[in-house]
C-alpha positions as CSV (number, residue, x, y, z in Angstrom):
1,M,2.2,-22.1,64.5
2,K,2.5,-18.4,64.4
3,R,1.0,-16.2,61.8
4,Q,3.6,-14.5,59.6
5,M,3.9,-10.7,59.5
6,E,5.9,-8.6,57.2
7,L,7.0,-5.4,59.0
8,R,8.4,-2.5,56.9
9,I,9.9,0.4,58.7
10,H,11.2,3.6,57.1
11,L,13.6,5.5,59.5
12,E,15.6,8.7,59.2
13,S,18.2,7.5,61.7
14,V,19.6,4.2,62.8
15,D,19.3,5.4,66.4
16,K,15.5,5.2,66.1
17,I,15.7,1.3,65.8
18,K,16.5,1.1,69.6
19,E,13.2,2.9,70.4
20,L,11.3,0.4,68.4
21,L,12.9,-2.8,69.9
22,P,10.4,-3.4,72.7
23,Q,7.4,-3.1,70.4
24,I,9.0,-5.5,67.9
25,A,9.7,-8.0,70.6
26,T,6.1,-7.9,71.7
27,L,5.0,-8.6,68.1
28,Q,7.4,-11.5,67.9
29,T,5.6,-13.3,70.8
30,K,2.5,-13.4,68.6
31,Y,3.7,-13.5,65.0
32,D,6.7,-14.8,62.9
33,V,7.9,-11.3,62.1
34,H,9.9,-10.5,58.9
35,L,11.5,-7.3,59.5
36,I,12.5,-4.9,56.7
37,I,14.1,-1.7,57.8
38,D,15.0,1.1,55.3
39,V,17.1,3.8,56.7
40,C,17.6,7.1,54.9
41,E,20.1,8.9,56.9
42,T,20.8,12.5,55.9
43,R,23.8,14.3,57.1
44,T,24.5,17.9,56.5
45,A,28.1,19.0,56.0
46,I,29.1,22.3,57.7
């Protein structure tokens, strides 16, 4: 039985999730990962 892990990630852009996927996949081999992603995307109007 895998140990549970809650992983909270705060990102400034949705695009950053792609960069983290390999690390998250590695964690999932050892843990039952509950992933919470908070994205605060700021866009500046010109």
